[in-house]
C-alpha positions in Angstrom: 18.0 -15.6 7.4 14.1 -15.6 7.5 14.2 -13.0 10.3 16.6 -10.8 8.5 14.5 -11.0 5.3 11.3 -10.2 7.1 12.8 -7.3 9.0 14.0 -5.6 5.8 11.5 -2.9 4.7 12.4 -3.7 1.1 10.9 -7.2 1.3 8.0 -6.5 3.7 5.6 -5.8 0.8 6.5 -9.0 -1.2 4.0 -11.8 -1.5 4.3 -15.4 -2.5 1.8 -17.7 -4.1 2.2 -21.4 -4.8 0.6 -24.1 -6.9 -0.9 -22.3 -9.9 -2.5 -24.3 -12.7 -3.7 -22.6 -15.8 -4.5 -23.2 -19.4 -2.9 -21.2 -22.2 -4.6 -20.0 -25.4 -3.7 -23.3 -27.1 -5.5 -25.2 -24.3 -2.3 -26.6 -22.9 -2.2 -26.9 -19.1 0.6 -25.1 -17.3 1.8 -25.4 -13.8 3.7 -22.8 -11.9 5.3 -23.8 -8.6 5.8 -20.4 -7.0 5.2 -16.8 -7.9 6.8 -14.0 -5.9 5.3 -10.5 -6.3 7.9 -7.9 -5.4 7.7 -4.2 -5.3 8.3 -3.9 -9.1 8.0 -7.3 -10.7 6.9 -10.9 -10.4 9.3 -13.8 -10.3 8.3 -17.3 -11.5 10.1 -20.1 -9.6 10.3 -23.7 -10.7 11.0 -26.2 -7.9 12.6 -29.6 -8.3 12.9 -32.4 -5.7 16.2 -33.6 -7.0 19.3 -34.7 -5.2 22.6 -35.4 -6.8 24.8 -33.9 -9.5 23.0 -31.7 -12.0 24.6 -31.0 -15.3 23.5 -29.5 -18.6 23.5 -31.1 -22.0 22.4 -28.6 -24.7 18.9 -27.7 -23.5 18.4 -30.8 -21.2 19.2 -31.3 -17.5 20.9 -34.4 -16.4 20.6 -35.7 -12.8 23.4 -38.1 -12.0 23.7 -38.7 -15.7 20.0 -39.4 -16.3 18.1 -37.1 -18.7 15.5 -35.2 -16.8 14.0 -33.4 -19.8 14.3 -29.9 -21.2 15.5 -27.2 -18.9 12.7 -25.0 -17.5 14.8 -22.1 -18.6 14.1 -23.1 -22.2 10.5 -24.4 -21.6 9.1 -21.5 -19.5 9.9 -18.7 -22.0 7.7 -20.5 -24.4 5.0 -20.7 -21.7 5.3 -17.0 -20.9 4.9 -16.0 -24.5 1.7 -18.1 -24.8 0.2 -17.3 -21.4 -2.0 -14.3 -20.7 -0.5 -14.0 -17.3 2.2 -11.7 -18.8 -0.4 -9.0 -19.3 -0.3 -6.2 -16.8 -2.1 -6.9 -13.6 -5.5 -5.1 -13.2 -5.0 -2.2 -10.9 -7.9 -3.2 -8.6 -6.2 -6.6 -8.1 -2.9 -5.1 -7.3 -4.4 -2.6 -4.9 -6.0 -5.5 -2.9 -2.6 -7.2 -2.6 -0.6 -4.0 -2.1 -2.8 -1.5 -0.3 -1.5 2.0 -0.5 
């Protein structure tokens, strides 16, 4: 699968970055596990080291019946709204990552 992904010209310009820590404008710290920069967007990925049956109860995730907290699907949109990372990337920064 990795070979097929890497051989595809569509994904050859994608870049991944892991382990971001930042502080939002309200001085709350935020952690982002993985960011993928694609040809036209960035994708924020939340990783979990969970094994077992995962179910939903309102906006919480349950792992084998144990409440694991609010779903990142609900928590992250609040982070994105409050995080300056949603601002457009500076052109010079993008050009270093995606040389023309």
